[in-house]
N, C-alpha and C positions, 0 to 999 in steps of 0.2 A: 161619482166623480168628485174627488176631494179638490178643494180650491182654497187658497188664501185670498180673500178679497179685501181691499183697503182703498182709502182715498189717499192719493199721493200727487205731488207736483212732479211732472216729467221735466227733465232737463232738455235744453236746446241741444239738438243733435244734427250735425252736418252729415249728409249722406251722399254716396254714389249710388245711383239707382238705374234699374232697367225696368221698362214697363211691359206688362203682359196683359192679355185679355183671355179670360177663361181658365178654369182649373186644369184643363189639358195642357196648357202652356207653362204651368208652374215648374215642373221638373227641368225642362229645357232652360228656362230663365234662371232658376237657381244654379244650374250647372254652368251656364255661361258666366254668370256673375262670380261664381266661385273661382273659375279659371282666371278671370280678370283680377280678382282679389289676390290670388296666388302670385300672379305676375307682379303685382304691386307690393308683395311681401306683407300684406296685412292679415293674412290667415294665420300667421305665426304669432300674432299678438294674443296674449293670454285671455283678453276680454273680447275676442272676435265673436261676432254674432250677426245674424241676418235680421232684417227688418222687413215687415210686409205692411204696406199702407193700403187700405181699402177705399177705392174711389166710388164704388157702388156697393149696395147692400145685397146679400144673398136672399134676403126676404123679398125684394122687389125685382130682382134681376136673375135670369136663368144663369146657372153656374158657368156655362160656356161663354157668357157675355160679361161677366163681372170684370171690371178694370181694376188692376192692382199695380203697385210699384213694389219691386223687390230691391232692397238696398243693403248696404253695409256702411257702418260709420266710417267716414273718410272726409277729411277737410282739406284736401289738396286738389281742387277742381282742375288745376292745370294738367294733371296726369290723366284726365278722362279721355276716352276715345269716343268714336262716333256713336256707339250704342249706349254709352254710359252718360247719364246726366246728373247734374247736381240737384239736390233737394234738401229740405230742412224740416225737421220736426221742431216746432217752437215750444218753449216752455208753456205748460198749461196744467190746470188742475184736472186730474183723471181718476176714474175708477180703474183700479188695476187688479186683474185676476192672475194669480200665479198657478200654473197647471203643469202636470207631467202626464201627457196624453199621447195616444196613437193618432195618426192623421185622420182616421174616420171620426174622431171625437171632437175635432176642432169646432164644427158647427154647433154641437151641443154645449161646448164650453162658452162660445160667444152668446148663445141663447141664455145660458145660466147667468152670465154677466149682465146682459140687458134686463133680465127679470129682476136681478138684484137692484139695478139702478132704479127701476120703476117702483119696486116695493119699499125703497128707502127715500122716495120722493126727490130724486135727482133728475135733472134734465140734461140731455145730450147737447153739447155745444155744437156750433156750426163748423166743426173741425173733424177731419176724417179719423176713424178708429185705426189703430195700428197695433202691431205685435212685435216683440223681440223674441227671436228663436235662438236658443243658446247651444243647441247641439244638432247633429244630423241623426234623425230617427233611423236612417238606413244602416248606420253603424252602431246604434245603441243596442245593447244586449236584449232589451225588452221591446225594441221597435217603437220607442216613444220619444216625443220631443219634450224638452223643458222650455216652457214658453210663458211670457208675460203678455197679457192682452190689455190694451189701454182703450178706454172710452173717455174722450175729453168731455168734461161737464161744465155747466154754468156755475 
């Protein structure tokens, strides 16, 4: 699995998010959020992307119990409905891995990134890891996602 791994400052990003628990809820949550984003006309933006924030680790939590927030960059909280909440990713120093992978490879990509962190003597900050997903693997000719994975570090 090829990856470009680097240290980078993440920028502060305002988000509209929906919460989900477990991998089985991901497709439904992504679908609901996409429909909401279409209604708000933000899917037409050339830099439209999804964000996934991990509140639990797959290492310590069964996949059907991992809590995640799925979001889209959006800074107009007044337009949010009952299922949509406001969240923010704050500026922080991160290890960033850029990947083009199929959904079953996400776990291996995260593992590769954490191993890189340890082997380069970095420590994870007390901030949740997150990822930016730039395309829909279901409509990609190769069935892959273009993703950047972020581990906030000290």
